N, C-alpha and C positions, 0 to 999 in steps of 0.2 A: 511125571507128572502127578498121578495118583499118589504116589508116595509122599509128595510134598504136601499135597491135601490132608492124607493120613496125619502127619507131623503137625500141621496147622491145627487140624480139629483137636488134637492131643492138646497140645499147647493152650489152645482155647478152653478146653475142657480144666486143666490145670488152674487157670487164671479165675475162671468161675467159681472153683471150689475156695481159692484164697479170697475171693470176694464173699462169699459164703461166710467164711468165718470171720471176716473183718466185720460183716454188717452185725454180728451179733454184740460186737462191742459198742455200738452206735445206738444211741435212743431212739427209737422206733419213729416218733414223730419231729425229728430234728429237722427243722426246715424242709420238709417234704421229701426227706432224703429215701425215707423208705418206698414212697410211690415212684420217684425216678427209679431207684435199684429195680423194682418189679417192673416197670416198663422196659427198661434197659435189658433184663435178664429175659425178659418175653421176646424181645427183637434178636436177641444174640441165639435163643434158642430156634427162633425162625431161621436166621442164618445157617446155623449147624446143620440143620434140617435139609435146607435147600442144598447146602454144599455136600451133604452125604448122598443126597440124591444124585446130584449130578458127577457123582464118582464114575458111574458106569459111562455117561459120555465123554468124560475126560479121558478115561481108561481106552475106550474105542477110538478117539481121535488120536491118540499116541501110538497105537497100533498099526492107524493107516498112514503116519508120517514116516514110520519106519522103512516101509515099502519102497 
């Protein structure tokens, strides 16, 4: 399960990097896109941290199930 979490975090990181590149081409104040982007990026960062912090719990639950 922890391996799936690692892959998901890697995919999320790649998607955010693509979004960062795409936002450079959009005018900053176009229909509040920048504000929405910043709010979404902050929430994704919070999610990423929460998932990373949960890695140890997920790994320990996986070990308990194998027994």
